[in-house]
TORPA-4810 file (N, C-alpha, C, O; in nm, 3 decimals):
<nodes>
NODE_1_1.217_0.891_-2.130_1.197_0.861_-2.005_1.045_0.862_-1.960_0.970_0.954_-1.992_M
NODE_2_1.004_0.754_-1.884_0.870_0.736_-1.863_0.798_0.836_-1.750_0.858_0.866_-1.648_K
NODE_3_0.683_0.877_-1.774_0.613_0.964_-1.670_0.539_0.886_-1.577_0.502_0.776_-1.617_T
NODE_4_0.511_0.922_-1.461_0.436_0.836_-1.355_0.336_0.937_-1.291_0.366_1.047_-1.245_V
NODE_5_0.212_0.881_-1.297_0.092_0.959_-1.220_0.086_0.933_-1.084_0.077_0.819_-1.039_N
NODE_6_0.090_1.044_-1.009_0.097_1.023_-0.862_-0.002_1.125_-0.814_0.025_1.245_-0.811_V
NODE_7_-0.115_1.073_-0.777_-0.237_1.161_-0.731_-0.275_1.241_-0.832_-0.314_1.196_-0.940_G
NODE_8_-0.268_1.381_-0.802_-0.313_1.475_-0.900_-0.191_1.540_-0.976_-0.203_1.653_-1.025_N
NODE_9_-0.079_1.472_-0.986_0.036_1.529_-1.063_0.108_1.412_-1.143_0.093_1.293_-1.115_M
NODE_10_0.183_1.458_-1.240_0.264_1.369_-1.326_0.423_1.402_-1.285_0.469_1.516_-1.280_T
NODE_11_0.481_1.306_-1.262_0.637_1.324_-1.248_0.713_1.245_-1.337_0.653_1.159_-1.402_I
NODE_12_0.837_1.260_-1.352_0.928_1.199_-1.430_0.921_1.257_-1.590_0.869_1.366_-1.613_G
NODE_13_0.972_1.182_-1.684_0.969_1.226_-1.816_1.030_1.336_-1.829_0.980_1.415_-1.910_G
NODE_14_1.136_1.372_-1.768_1.232_1.493_-1.784_1.158_1.623_-1.734_1.188_1.733_-1.780_G
NODE_15_1.060_1.607_-1.639_0.983_1.723_-1.590_1.057_1.798_-1.472_1.011_1.899_-1.418_K
NODE_16_1.173_1.739_-1.439_1.256_1.792_-1.337_1.217_1.721_-1.199_1.133_1.632_-1.186_G
NODE_17_1.285_1.772_-1.111_1.261_1.735_-0.959_1.132_1.730_-0.896_1.044_1.795_-0.952_L
NODE_18_1.106_1.672_-0.802_0.982_1.677_-0.715_1.046_1.656_-0.581_1.151_1.594_-0.565_F
NODE_19_0.968_1.719_-0.478_1.013_1.697_-0.330_0.897_1.604_-0.260_0.776_1.621_-0.268_V
NODE_20_0.962_1.510_-0.197_0.883_1.409_-0.121_0.947_1.428_0.016_1.060_1.389_0.049_L
NODE_21_0.849_1.500_0.100_0.896_1.538_0.242_0.783_1.557_0.335_0.669_1.580_0.295_A
NODE_22_0.818_1.547_0.465_0.721_1.556_0.570_0.798_1.513_0.698_0.921_1.501_0.694_G
NODE_23_0.729_1.489_0.807_0.786_1.440_0.928_0.819_1.302_0.904_0.754_1.233_0.825_P
NODE_24_0.926_1.256_0.972_0.967_1.115_0.978_0.846_1.031_1.021_0.821_0.928_0.959_C
NODE_25_0.768_1.070_1.125_0.670_0.983_1.175_0.552_1.068_1.219_0.579_1.174_1.276_V
NODE_26_0.436_1.037_1.202_0.324_1.101_1.231_0.299_1.105_1.382_0.260_1.009_1.449_I
NODE_27_0.328_1.239_1.431_0.308_1.246_1.591_0.161_1.282_1.636_0.110_1.230_1.735_E
NODE_28_0.099_1.369_1.563_-0.052_1.399_1.589_-0.081_1.490_1.458_0.009_1.542_1.392_D
NODE_29_-0.200_1.500_1.433_-0.256_1.557_1.322_-0.208_1.711_1.302_-0.161_1.753_1.196_Y
NODE_30_-0.228_1.787_1.419_-0.188_1.943_1.388_-0.047_1.954_1.368_-0.015_2.039_1.285_D
NODE_31_0.046_1.888_1.421_0.180_1.904_1.400_0.226_1.849_1.259_0.320_1.894_1.193_R
NODE_32_0.146_1.747_1.225_0.185_1.698_1.087_0.136_1.781_0.984_0.202_1.810_0.885_T
NODE_33_0.014_1.820_1.007_-0.053_1.917_0.895_0.037_2.045_0.877_0.070_2.089_0.766_L
NODE_34_0.080_2.108_1.014_0.159_2.232_1.001_0.289_2.205_0.909_0.323_2.284_0.821_A
NODE_35_0.355_2.092_0.938_0.465_2.069_0.867_0.428_2.053_0.706_0.498_2.105_0.618_I
NODE_36_0.337_1.992_0.684_0.297_1.956_0.554_0.267_2.105_0.482_0.316_2.131_0.372_G
NODE_37_0.194_2.186_0.543_0.154_2.322_0.501_0.278_2.391_0.454_0.294_2.431_0.338_K
NODE_38_0.376_2.403_0.560_0.505_2.476_0.540_0.587_2.413_0.426_0.641_2.490_0.347_E
NODE_39_0.600_2.285_0.411_0.668_2.222_0.311_0.602_2.262_0.179_0.676_2.304_0.090_A
NODE_40_0.466_2.253_0.157_0.404_2.281_0.046_0.432_2.427_-0.008_0.455_2.451_-0.127_K
NODE_41_0.426_2.528_0.098_0.418_2.662_0.072_0.579_2.687_0.006_0.599_2.762_-0.089_A
NODE_42_0.677_2.616_0.071_0.804_2.628_0.026_0.824_2.591_-0.122_0.891_2.658_-0.201_I
NODE_43_0.754_2.469_-0.154_0.775_2.402_-0.285_0.703_2.490_-0.390_0.753_2.511_-0.500_C
NODE_44_0.572_2.546_-0.346_0.507_2.637_-0.433_0.598_2.760_-0.464_0.601_2.804_-0.579_E
NODE_45_0.664_2.809_-0.377_0.747_2.947_-0.383_0.861_2.895_-0.500_0.892_2.972_-0.591_R
NODE_46_0.911_2.778_-0.490_1.010_2.731_-0.580_0.961_2.678_-0.704_1.043_2.662_-0.794_L
NODE_47_0.850_2.650_-0.723_0.801_2.582_-0.841_0.816_2.448_-0.847_0.804_2.388_-0.953_G
NODE_48_0.843_2.392_-0.738_0.866_2.237_-0.743_0.739_2.151_-0.691_0.685_2.190_-0.587_I
NODE_49_0.694_2.046_-0.753_0.589_1.961_-0.712_0.619_1.900_-0.592_0.732_1.852_-0.578_P
NODE_50_0.529_1.891_-0.493_0.535_1.833_-0.361_0.444_1.708_-0.336_0.326_1.707_-0.372_Y
NODE_51_0.498_1.610_-0.277_0.433_1.485_-0.218_0.461_1.477_-0.085_0.578_1.468_-0.047_V
NODE_52_0.350_1.479_0.007_0.368_1.464_0.148_0.400_1.326_0.193_0.331_1.230_0.160_F
NODE_53_0.509_1.315_0.272_0.558_1.185_0.331_0.557_1.185_0.472_0.609_1.277_0.535_K
NODE_54_0.495_1.078_0.532_0.495_1.053_0.677_0.468_0.933_0.705_0.375_0.882_0.642_A
NODE_55_0.542_0.846_0.811_0.527_0.720_0.851_0.402_0.701_0.962_0.395_0.772_1.062_S
NODE_56_0.316_0.610_0.937_0.214_0.589_1.033_0.271_0.489_1.126_0.219_0.472_1.236_F
NODE_57_0.371_0.424_1.090_0.442_0.318_1.190_0.579_0.321_1.142_0.606_0.293_1.025_D
NODE_58_0.667_0.353_1.229_0.823_0.343_1.205_0.855_0.216_1.272_0.884_0.222_1.392_K
NODE_59_0.853_0.091_1.208_0.881_-0.019_1.257_1.025_-0.061_1.260_1.063_-0.174_1.290_A
NODE_60_1.103_0.038_1.226_1.257_-0.016_1.230_1.325_0.074_1.341_1.440_0.114_1.323_N
NODE_61_1.253_0.108_1.458_1.327_0.179_1.572_1.424_0.086_1.648_1.405_-0.035_1.661_R
NODE_62_1.522_0.150_1.693_1.619_0.074_1.756_1.582_0.022_1.908_1.637_-0.076_1.958_S
NODE_63_1.495_0.091_1.965_1.448_0.046_2.093_1.297_0.016_2.086_1.221_0.085_2.019_S
NODE_64_1.254_-0.098_2.164_1.121_-0.143_2.170_1.019_-0.019_2.214_0.907_0.008_2.170_F
NODE_65_1.089_0.041_2.308_1.010_0.165_2.385_1.002_0.294_2.297_0.935_0.390_2.338_N
NODE_66_1.072_0.298_2.171_1.074_0.430_2.109_0.920_0.452_2.041_0.844_0.358_2.021_S
NODE_67_0.894_0.568_2.015_0.764_0.601_1.970_0.764_0.556_1.824_0.860_0.589_1.754_F
NODE_68_0.670_0.489_1.777_0.638_0.440_1.650_0.541_0.514_1.557_0.545_0.495_1.435_R
NODE_69_0.461_0.591_1.608_0.345_0.650_1.538_0.218_0.604_1.571_0.212_0.519_1.660_G
NODE_70_0.110_0.644_1.516_-0.029_0.619_1.559_-0.084_0.478_1.514_-0.187_0.428_1.559_P
NODE_71_-0.008_0.423_1.425_-0.048_0.298_1.375_-0.126_0.305_1.243_-0.162_0.413_1.197_G
NODE_72_-0.150_0.191_1.185_-0.232_0.195_1.052_-0.360_0.273_1.048_-0.370_0.375_0.980_L
NODE_73_-0.451_0.228_1.115_-0.588_0.284_1.120_-0.582_0.438_1.147_-0.624_0.513_1.059_E
NODE_74_-0.535_0.484_1.255_-0.524_0.627_1.271_-0.441_0.704_1.186_-0.478_0.812_1.139_E
NODE_75_-0.312_0.643_1.161_-0.235_0.706_1.058_-0.294_0.716_0.928_-0.263_0.818_0.865_G
NODE_76_-0.370_0.637_0.875_-0.427_0.649_0.745_-0.531_0.759_0.750_-0.548_0.839_0.658_L
NODE_77_-0.593_0.759_0.855_-0.706_0.861_0.876_-0.632_1.002_0.848_-0.662_1.078_0.756_K
NODE_78_-0.548_1.020_0.927_-0.450_1.150_0.923_-0.411_1.176_0.790_-0.448_1.280_0.736_I
NODE_79_-0.337_1.091_0.729_-0.289_1.103_0.591_-0.390_1.133_0.482_-0.363_1.203_0.384_L
NODE_80_-0.509_1.077_0.504_-0.621_1.114_0.412_-0.665_1.254_0.438_-0.694_1.326_0.342_A
NODE_81_-0.672_1.298_0.569_-0.719_1.431_0.596_-0.609_1.525_0.542_-0.649_1.627_0.487_S
NODE_82_-0.473_1.505_0.550_-0.390_1.590_0.497_-0.389_1.610_0.358_-0.380_1.720_0.303_I
NODE_83_-0.400_1.483_0.295_-0.412_1.467_0.131_-0.526_1.573_0.094_-0.504_1.663_0.012_K
NODE_84_-0.651_1.558_0.160_-0.752_1.638_0.121_-0.726_1.787_0.145_-0.745_1.872_0.058_K
NODE_85_-0.681_1.811_0.264_-0.688_1.968_0.311_-0.555_2.029_0.219_-0.566_2.145_0.178_E
NODE_86_-0.439_1.956_0.189_-0.351_2.021_0.114_-0.356_1.998_-0.029_-0.285_2.067_-0.103_L
NODE_87_-0.436_1.906_-0.078_-0.458_1.863_-0.206_-0.316_1.821_-0.278_-0.276_1.867_-0.385_N
NODE_88_-0.257_1.735_-0.208_-0.129_1.700_-0.250_-0.129_1.534_-0.240_-0.210_1.479_-0.164_V
NODE_89_-0.046_1.465_-0.311_-0.030_1.318_-0.309_0.040_1.286_-0.179_0.115_1.365_-0.122_P
NODE_90_0.011_1.167_-0.135_0.071_1.128_-0.010_0.142_0.995_-0.012_0.101_0.906_-0.088_V
NODE_91_0.243_0.976_0.066_0.326_0.839_0.060_0.351_0.815_0.218_0.357_0.900_0.306_V
NODE_92_0.364_0.675_0.228_0.405_0.627_0.349_0.460_0.494_0.336_0.428_0.424_0.239_S
NODE_93_0.550_0.448_0.433_0.603_0.309_0.432_0.498_0.196_0.475_0.423_0.212_0.572_D
NODE_94_0.498_0.086_0.398_0.432_-0.018_0.449_0.520_-0.136_0.470_0.620_-0.162_0.403_I
NODE_95_0.470_-0.213_0.578_0.573_-0.302_0.634_0.530_-0.471_0.625_0.606_-0.565_0.644_H
NODE_96_0.378_-0.476_0.588_0.341_-0.627_0.583_0.229_-0.625_0.482_0.178_-0.522_0.440_S
NODE_97_0.193_-0.754_0.444_0.097_-0.777_0.330_-0.024_-0.729_0.372_-0.099_-0.678_0.289_I
NODE_98_-0.061_-0.739_0.502_-0.185_-0.696_0.574_-0.213_-0.538_0.555_-0.328_-0.494_0.550_E
NODE_99_-0.106_-0.462_0.546_-0.110_-0.316_0.537_-0.146_-0.276_0.383_-0.191_-0.164_0.359_Q
NODE_100_-0.124_-0.366_0.288_-0.119_-0.324_0.145_-0.262_-0.257_0.126_-0.277_-0.136_0.112_I
NODE_101_-0.364_-0.346_0.125_-0.490_-0.296_0.086_-0.544_-0.166_0.155_-0.589_-0.072_0.089_E
NODE_102_-0.539_-0.165_0.279_-0.585_-0.045_0.337_-0.501_0.076_0.296_-0.553_0.185_0.273_P
NODE_103_-0.382_0.055_0.288_-0.286_0.164_0.256_-0.317_0.219_0.112_-0.327_0.340_0.088_A
NODE_104_-0.332_0.120_0.018_-0.368_0.147_-0.106_-0.490_0.235_-0.137_-0.502_0.304_-0.239_A
NODE_105_-0.581_0.224_-0.035_-0.698_0.302_-0.049_-0.683_0.449_-0.028_-0.769_0.526_-0.071_E
NODE_106_-0.563_0.499_0.044_-0.540_0.632_0.085_-0.405_0.679_0.023_-0.394_0.799_-0.003_V
NODE_107_-0.303_0.598_-0.002_-0.188_0.654_-0.037_-0.181_0.666_-0.190_-0.250_0.595_-0.263_L
NODE_108_-0.093_0.761_-0.238_-0.068_0.761_-0.375_0.057_0.695_-0.421_0.075_0.658_-0.537_D
NODE_109_0.139_0.684_-0.328_0.271_0.596_-0.334_0.290_0.501_-0.219_0.299_0.540_-0.102_I
NODE_110_0.294_0.388_-0.251_0.342_0.280_-0.151_0.483_0.270_-0.146_0.551_0.245_-0.244_L
NODE_111_0.530_0.291_-0.028_0.683_0.289_-0.019_0.725_0.161_0.060_0.662_0.125_0.160_Q
NODE_112_0.834_0.093_0.011_0.883_-0.013_0.075_1.016_0.025_0.142_1.110_0.067_0.075_I
NODE_113_1.021_0.011_0.271_1.142_0.041_0.351_1.264_-0.032_0.295_1.250_-0.141_0.239_P
NODE_114_1.378_0.021_0.309_1.502_-0.052_0.255_1.520_-0.189_0.315_1.545_-0.287_0.245_A
NODE_115_1.507_-0.196_0.455_1.512_-0.326_0.527_1.425_-0.441_0.485_1.436_-0.556_0.525_F
NODE_116_1.331_-0.392_0.394_1.206_-0.493_0.351_1.203_-0.493_0.208_1.105_-0.542_0.152_L
NODE_117_1.313_-0.438_0.128_1.311_-0.431_-0.010_1.319_-0.571_-0.072_1.275_-0.581_-0.187_C
NODE_118_1.370_-0.685_-0.011_1.354_-0.819_-0.070_1.246_-0.896_-0.048_1.228_-1.002_-0.108_R
NODE_119_1.161_-0.847_0.045_1.032_-0.940_0.086_0.937_-0.956_-0.030_0.853_-0.870_-0.057_Q
NODE_120_0.951_-1.061_-0.094_0.859_-1.097_-0.230_0.715_-1.065_-0.209_0.654_-0.991_-0.286_T
NODE_121_0.657_-1.125_-0.097_0.503_-1.103_-0.081_0.475_-0.955_-0.076_0.383_-0.906_-0.142_D
NODE_122_0.552_-0.886_-0.002_0.529_-0.744_0.025_0.537_-0.664_-0.117_0.448_-0.594_-0.165_L
NODE_123_0.661_-0.692_-0.169_0.682_-0.619_-0.316_0.578_-0.651_-0.407_0.504_-0.566_-0.457_V
NODE_124_0.571_-0.782_-0.433_0.464_-0.830_-0.522_0.326_-0.765_-0.508_0.259_-0.716_-0.598_Y
NODE_125_0.295_-0.773_-0.376_0.146_-0.737_-0.344_0.118_-0.591_-0.361_0.008_-0.553_-0.399_G
NODE_126_0.238_-0.489_-0.327_0.229_-0.357_-0.353_0.214_-0.326_-0.497_0.130_-0.244_-0.536_A
NODE_127_0.299_-0.397_-0.585_0.285_-0.378_-0.731_0.150_-0.404_-0.772_0.089_-0.325_-0.844_A
NODE_128_0.095_-0.520_-0.727_-0.031_-0.555_-0.781_-0.155_-0.470_-0.755_-0.263_-0.495_-0.808_K
NODE_129_-0.132_-0.358_-0.662_-0.240_-0.265_-0.646_-0.247_-0.164_-0.771_-0.342_-0.088_-0.789_T
NODE_130_-0.150_-0.171_-0.843_-0.142_-0.060_-0.953_-0.106_0.075_-0.918_-0.089_0.167_-0.998_G
NODE_131_-0.094_0.082_-0.784_-0.033_0.226_-0.737_0.110_0.243_-0.756_0.180_0.142_-0.765_K
NODE_132_0.164_0.363_-0.763_0.292_0.386_-0.781_0.370_0.335_-0.653_0.334_0.378_-0.543_C
NODE_133_0.463_0.255_-0.661_0.540_0.191_-0.575_0.701_0.239_-0.563_0.777_0.234_-0.660_V
NODE_134_0.737_0.282_-0.443_0.880_0.326_-0.448_0.961_0.234_-0.349_0.940_0.241_-0.228_N
NODE_135_1.041_0.161_-0.394_1.118_0.067_-0.317_1.263_0.117_-0.288_1.348_0.125_-0.377_V
NODE_136_1.288_0.151_-0.152_1.421_0.196_-0.108_1.517_0.081_-0.115_1.491_-0.028_-0.064_K
NODE_137_1.618_0.106_-0.174_1.738_-0.002_-0.188_1.793_-0.009_-0.056_1.828_0.093_0.002_K
NODE_138_1.802_-0.124_-0.004_1.859_-0.173_0.110_2.024_-0.142_0.107_2.084_-0.150_0.000_G
NODE_139_2.088_-0.109_0.221_2.223_-0.073_0.225_2.294_-0.214_0.185_2.404_-0.207_0.130_Q
NODE_140_2.247_-0.323_0.206_2.299_-0.456_0.195_2.293_-0.506_0.028_2.337_-0.614_-0.012_F
NODE_141_2.237_-0.417_-0.043_2.219_-0.465_-0.178_2.297_-0.380_-0.286_2.298_-0.258_-0.271_M
NODE_142_2.353_-0.427_-0.376_2.412_-0.358_-0.500_2.299_-0.307_-0.586_2.193_-0.369_-0.597_T
NODE_143_2.326_-0.189_-0.647_2.219_-0.141_-0.764_2.168_-0.255_-0.849_2.048_-0.264_-0.875_P
NODE_144_2.256_-0.340_-0.891_2.229_-0.467_-0.982_2.127_-0.545_-0.910_2.027_-0.590_-0.968_K
NODE_145_2.150_-0.563_-0.784_2.050_-0.659_-0.694_1.911_-0.599_-0.700_1.819_-0.676_-0.674_D
NODE_146_1.883_-0.480_-0.729_1.749_-0.419_-0.746_1.678_-0.458_-0.862_1.556_-0.441_-0.869_M
NODE_147_1.753_-0.515_-0.966_1.679_-0.565_-1.074_1.597_-0.687_-1.047_1.508_-0.718_-1.126_E
NODE_148_1.623_-0.766_-0.928_1.539_-0.880_-0.887_1.409_-0.822_-0.824_1.297_-0.871_-0.838_N
NODE_149_1.439_-0.712_-0.754_1.309_-0.629_-0.683_1.211_-0.603_-0.798_1.094_-0.641_-0.799_V
NODE_150_1.273_-0.532_-0.895_1.184_-0.477_-1.001_1.118_-0.589_-1.077_0.998_-0.581_-1.103_L
NODE_151_1.199_-0.711_-1.119_1.133_-0.823_-1.169_1.021_-0.884_-1.083_0.929_-0.939_-1.143_N
NODE_152_1.021_-0.881_-0.961_0.914_-0.927_-0.869_0.782_-0.840_-0.904_0.672_-0.890_-0.925_K
NODE_153_0.809_-0.713_-0.907_0.686_-0.619_-0.934_0.644_-0.653_-1.091_0.528_-0.682_-1.118_M
NODE_154_0.729_-0.649_-1.173_0.703_-0.682_-1.326_0.614_-0.814_-1.323_0.512_-0.817_-1.392_K
NODE_155_0.645_-0.909_-1.256_0.560_-1.024_-1.257_0.415_-0.997_-1.205_0.321_-1.055_-1.260_V
NODE_156_0.395_-0.920_-1.112_0.277_-0.894_-1.046_0.178_-0.818_-1.154_0.057_-0.839_-1.166_A
NODE_157_0.255_-0.727_-1.230_0.191_-0.635_-1.317_0.156_-0.724_-1.454_0.050_-0.712_-1.515_L
NODE_158_0.251_-0.802_-1.485_0.237_-0.896_-1.600_0.119_-0.976_-1.587_0.039_-0.988_-1.679_L
NODE_159_0.103_-1.039_-1.461_-0.010_-1.113_-1.441_-0.153_-1.039_-1.429_-0.262_-1.095_-1.445_R
NODE_160_-0.134_-0.920_-1.403_-0.250_-0.831_-1.413_-0.267_-0.765_-1.557_-0.359_-0.692_-1.592_A
NODE_161_-0.183_-0.798_-1.616_-0.189_-0.750_-1.765_-0.179_-0.590_-1.778_-0.236_-0.521_-1.863_A
NODE_162_-0.098_-0.546_-1.679_-0.083_-0.396_-1.675_0.069_-0.346_-1.677_0.101_-0.236_-1.633_D
NODE_163_0.152_-0.427_-1.728_0.294_-0.391_-1.725_0.307_-0.246_-1.796_0.374_-0.158_-1.741_W
NODE_164_0.245_-0.225_-1.915_0.279_-0.110_-1.981_0.219_0.033_-1.893_0.245_0.145_-1.937_K
NODE_165_0.158_0.019_-1.799_0.097_0.126_-1.715_0.175_0.127_-1.572_0.127_0.193_-1.479_N
NODE_166_0.265_0.074_-1.559_0.342_0.063_-1.435_0.388_0.196_-1.381_0.416_0.291_-1.454_H
NODE_167_0.394_0.199_-1.247_0.436_0.326_-1.186_0.545_0.266_-1.076_0.523_0.275_-0.955_S
NODE_168_0.646_0.214_-1.123_0.739_0.155_-1.014_0.861_0.234_-1.020_0.909_0.271_-1.127_L
NODE_169_0.917_0.263_-0.898_1.036_0.326_-0.896_1.127_0.268_-0.785_1.076_0.215_-0.686_Q
NODE_170_1.260_0.278_-0.801_1.353_0.224_-0.693_1.433_0.341_-0.646_1.462_0.431_-0.726_C
NODE_171_1.474_0.344_-0.513_1.533_0.466_-0.454_1.669_0.410_-0.388_1.674_0.312_-0.313_C
NODE_172_1.776_0.485_-0.427_1.904_0.446_-0.340_1.890_0.501_-0.212_1.780_0.543_-0.174_S
NODE_173_2.000_0.506_-0.133_2.006_0.551_-0.001_2.049_0.698_0.011_2.099_0.736_0.117_R
NODE_174_2.030_0.782_-0.095_2.046_0.906_-0.085_1.940_0.978_-0.011_1.828_0.926_-0.004_Q
NODE_175_1.963_1.093_0.044_1.871_1.162_0.119_1.759_1.204_0.017_1.644_1.214_0.062_R
NODE_176_1.776_1.225_-0.087_1.670_1.276_-0.191_1.568_1.192_-0.192_1.465_1.241_-0.237_A
NODE_177_1.560_1.076_-0.156_1.447_0.968_-0.148_1.339_1.021_-0.064_1.238_0.954_-0.043_C
</nodes>
């Protein structure tokens, strides 16, 4: 089994589980940091590696008026501060090709939401950064369909001559994602 470097830790390769957790969406710095501190403390007590996860923009809200988060620029500032203060890797969803480059400067894992998992330019662009990419499997796709998603990312890495060093993963709709 392949290991994957994520920030300051290595996951996979039979090393056991890790926790990817945090608030659904960044509300403000203090609340987000408090949640991250508590989650990290719990993981440390249990001896489980921890990756902080929060969305800077929840683009899939059911109502137009629902809170979506602070947005790309402010959200990435908050995630960078949390990454530094807690000394943990960070992950957030990306929703468009314009978000890839600025997000890759801060995030250790670029996550593709389930509803965007077939978007070629987004998946390809995320893989091309060389960052770890977690693609959530859409409810509308079979596990076999995810091979096409992985192949899009493989092409990006092959063109970058970096396939052997890939850090790609797909995630089913289980809560453990």
